[in-house]
N, C-alpha and C positions, 0 to 999 in steps of 0.2 A: 463360279459366281463372283462378280466383282466385289471388291472390299466393301466400300460404302460409297454411295453416290454423294459427290460433293454438293449436290443441290438439296440433299435432305436437310431439313431445318436443324441447325445447330451442329450438324455432324462435321462441318468443315471449319469449326471455330476452336480456338484455344481457349479453354474455359478459365484456367488459372495457372500461374507460375509461382512457385515458391523459390525465390532467388536465394534464400538462406539455406534451405535444405537441398536444393537442386532437384526439384520435381516439377513436372508439368502434367496438368490434366487437360486432355484434348479430345475432340471428337475423332471418330474413326476415319473421317474423310479428310482430315488435315494432312496436307502433303509434307513430307520431310523437308523439302526445300523451304516452304513457308515457316515451318517450325525452326529451322536453322536460322533464317533471317531474323526471327524474333528473339531467339535465344542468345546469339553471339554477342550483341551489344551488352548483354547482362553477364557475360563471362561464363556461359554454359554452351554445351554442344550436344547434338543428338548422339546417343551411345553407340549406335551401329548405323553405318551409312552405306547404301548400295551404290551401284554404278550410275544411277539416275535419281535425281531429286524428286521425280514425279511420283514415286511410291508414296502411298498413304500410310498413316499409322495403323489403320485396320488391316491393310494389306501386308504390312511388315509383321504383324502378329500372325495372321492367317498363313503366311508363308514361312514364319519363323526366320525372318531375314538374317542372313549372315553378311559380313563385310570383310574388308582387308584386315580387320583387327580380331578375327575370331580366335586366333591363337592366344590372344591376351584377354579378351572380354566376352567371348561367347556370342550367342546370337541375340536378336532383339528382345525376345520374350524373357530372357534372363533378367532384363532390366525393367520389366513390367511388374508393378506392385499389385495392381488390380485392373479389372476391365469389366465393362457392362456388355453383356451378350444378349442379343435378341434371338431367341431360339425358335425353331419351326412352329411351336405351338403358340407363338405370340407373346410369351412371357419374356420379361427382361430380368436377367439374373446377374448378380454381382459375383465375379469369380476372383479368387485369390489362390496363390500356390499352396497356402496352408489350409484354407477353409474348404475349398472345392478342388482338391488336387487332380482328380480324374478328369473333370470337365475342362479345367484349366490346361492340362497337358494335352488333351485331345484337340483343343482349340488352337494350341501353339503348333503351327505347322499343319493344321487340319484343313487348309485351303477353303475355309468358309463352309465346310460341310456340317459343322455343328451349329451354325447360326451366323449372324452379322455382328461384328464388333462395333458397338455404338460409341464407346469412349474408353479411354485407358489412362491410368496414372503411370507415368514413365520416369524412372530415375535418370538423371542427366550426368554428363561428363564435364568437370570444370576445366576451363581453358584460360590462358592469360592473354592470348592474341588471336587474331583471325587468320593467321598464316600457318603454313606447315613447313617444317624444316625437313628437306628431302635429300636422301642419299641415293645415287644411281650408279650401277655398275653393270658390266657385261659378263655373261657366262658363256664359255666357248662351246659347251655341249650340256646334255641333260645331267650327267654325273657331276659336272662342275656346278651346275645350278643347284642340284639337291644338296650338295656339300655346303654351299654358301648359305642356303636357307636354314639348314640344320644347325650350322655353327653360330649364326648371329641373329636369327629372328627374335630371340628373347630380348634383344636390346631395342626393338622397335615396336611401337603400338600398331603401325600399319605396314603391311608387306604384300607385294604382289609381283609376279613375274610374267611378262609377255614372252611367249614362245614362238619361234619361227617353225611352224609345222611343215613347211615345204623344204626345209633344209634336210639334207641326207648325208649318209656316210659318217665321217668323223664329226660333222657339224650338227648331227641330229639332236634336236632339243636345245639348240643355242637360244639364248634368251637375253632380255634386258630386265634387270631386277631393280625395282623401285621400292624404297622403304622410307618411312618417315614417322614424325611425331608432331604434335601441336607445338609450334615454336614458343619457347619461353620469352618473356619480355626482354631479357638482356640479349637475346639473339637478334633483335630488330635494330636497324639503323636509328640513330638518334632522332631523326626527323619523323620517324614512324611511331616513336614511343608516346607522342602526344595523344594519339588516338589509336591505341593498339588493337582495339576490338572493332574498329570500323569495318563494315562489311557491305559492299555495294555490288551485288551480283550482276547488275546491268541487264539490258535487254538481249535476247537471243538474236544473233545475226540471221540474215536471210540465207536460204540454201545456196551454196556456192554454185556458180554456173559451170565450173570445171569438173563437177562430179557427174559423169554420164549416168543417166537412169538405166539401171539394169546391167551395169558393167560386169558385176560378179555373177549375174544370172547366166551368162554365157560361159560354159564350162572351160573351154580351152582359153578364151580370152581372160576369163576370171583367174585362172591359175597364173597366166602371164602377168596380169596386173598385180595380183597379190604377191607374186614372187618379186617383182620390182619394188613394190612397197616395202616388203619385209627386208630386202637387202638394204634399202635406203634407211629404214628405221633402225636396223641393227647398227649400220655403219655410223650413223649420226649420233648415236648414244655414246656418252663418254665412257671410257674404260673404267673410270672411277671418278666420281664427283661427290663431295659431301657438303651438307649445310646449305643447299640451295633453298631459298625462300619462295614458296608458291602460294598462290591464292587458293582458297577452299575449292572453288568450282573447278579450276584447272587440274587440281590433284584428284578430287573425288569423282567429278562428273565431266570428263573431257568430251564425251559424245553429246552431252546436252548443249554444247556450244555449236553443234553441227546439225541444224534442223533437218529432219527427214533423211538422216544418214542411212536409214535402213533401205531406202529406195535404190541404193547401188546394187542390191540383190535382185532387183527386178520385181515383176508382178508375183512371182512364185514365193518371194520372201526368203526367210531363213529359219532354221531350226536352232534353238539354243539347247545345248546338251551339257548337263552337269553331272559329274561323277566324282566319287571319292573312294579311295582304297586306303587301308590302314598302313601305318608306318612300318609294319613288318612285311609289307607287300611291295617293296621297292621294285622287285623284278616284274610284278604285274603292271606297275606304272610304266616301266621301260617298254614292255610289250605293247601296251596301249599306244604310247607315243610313236613307236615304230610302225604300228599298224596304220595309224592316221597319216604318218609321214609317207609311207609307201603308197597309200591310197591317193596321194596328191590332192588332198582336200583343200580348196582355197578358203581357209578360215582366217579372216582378218583379225578377229578376236579369238585368241587362244591364250588363256592365262592359267597359271599354276599358283596355288596358295597352300599354306599349311593351316589345318584346323586344329584347335585345341580340344579339350574334353567335350564329348558329345553333350547335347542339350536334352532336357527331360521331356520335350514334346514327343508324343507317341509316333508321329510321322515327321519329326524334324529331320532334315537332311544331314546336317553336320555330324560327323564322328571324327575322332582323332585320326588324322591321316592326311594324305595328299589329295587336294581338290583341284580338278581340272575342268575348265569351262571352255566350250567350243561354240562358235557360231558357224553353222554349215548351210550353204545354199540348199534350199528345199528341192531344187531340180537336179541335184547331183545324181548321176546315173547309179542305180543300185543302192540308193540311200537306205531303204528299209532293211535290206540284207546286211548292209554295213553296220547299222545301229544294232541289229539283232546280235551280230557277232561281238560288238562292244559290250552289250548288256550281259551276254554269257560270260565274257571275260571278267567283268566287274563282279558279277554274282559269284563266280568261282573263286574270286579272291576275297570274298566276304565283305565286299564294298556295297555302295549304294548309288542308285540313279536318283536325281532330284525329281520327285513326283510332281511338284507344282508346275514344272515346265515341260513335262513329258508328253509325248504323243505316240510313243512306239513300244514302251516297255511291255513285255509279256506278263500277264497276270500271275502266272505260276512262279515267277521270279520275285514277286513283291514280298512274300512272306519271309524269304530268306534275308532280304535286305532290311526289313522293318520288323523286328521280333515282337512288337506289341500291336501288330496289325489286327489280330483276333479281338483284342480288347477294344480297339477303335471301332471295329465293325459292330461289336455287341452294343457299345454305347450309342453308336449312330442309330441302330435299329430301335433302341429304347427312346431316343430323343425324337426321331423322325420316322415313326412307323408307316406314315402315309407317303413317304418319299417326296416330300415337298421340295427338298433340296437334292436334285438328281441331275447334275450336269453330265455331259458326255464322258468326262474323265472318270467320274465315280461309277458310271455304268460299265465302262470298259474294264476297269480294274476291280470291280466288285467292292467298292468302298461304301 
């Protein structure tokens, strides 16, 4: 079920901002991009940012959104003080972590299956400038990457690694690691300090003519194209660069600047597959990376992050461990069997598949991944006995 329609009266409006306490009350249909544009000139920022600014506040709660700063700040709902939920019986309930803990935690990451988030009060992150100070470095293989992440992630608020999943042999898992933090005022050039919070997102450019429609939808050509892209992307990255100042959009939302970028996957589109395995399962992560690499999967987007302590949402995806995200062409031959094998590997390692973006997970694996699943199902049966909210995902997984 969609988060909240932006056309619903009042649901796409920011109701109030407390610039002293750092809190915003906004409708569930407010996009994080719009919220960011309003907050930055006031010296505040959205506490958790996804890869696209198009996500709504309601969607961020219902997916219990995580970002590049999970190892420091947790997921989105950890920063929600309260929310208004329209439940299937037509009632509007005010939820808080203290007053209504069960329904609050079931809604956090509950994919809209407990109702529609009408509004939320969100705690904000203070910032001094509208720029990000970024450090970039290359990792020669997966072990090198994991070592760098483990050794220094605690020094950065934001951290993500792009992995070349077509690299093999001794280069398997080679990566470009990008980490950063909101730039302090004294990091800006003198001319920029006069308006340090200026934020001009600008208009999105037209779709570039040089991006052939469906280039990655053709398997052999797709592997070749991605292989060339990966080689160029890895080679052009600096071996080590520190303190580069970047604008908010280029750091957090690079794909938002490429309209209809998803069309390079062709009419079949792509599957986004997210998984996480615990820090005591390094070997499982290595096996998964090798499995994907051997498969020759042309995934332009393949990123690795470190998650911090798991969040309290009953179906929240994050848990302490290694989180891997893949974009895989939907017409990859043998995709179903390939994902089944990954799912079994993840489940065997005590990990999780992200349910909110899943299309293939077998229902019998779900309980092992989400230990509070039975409680979620019981609460859902009580809230919605008539099955008003019954999308395909819920029916397939018995939610």
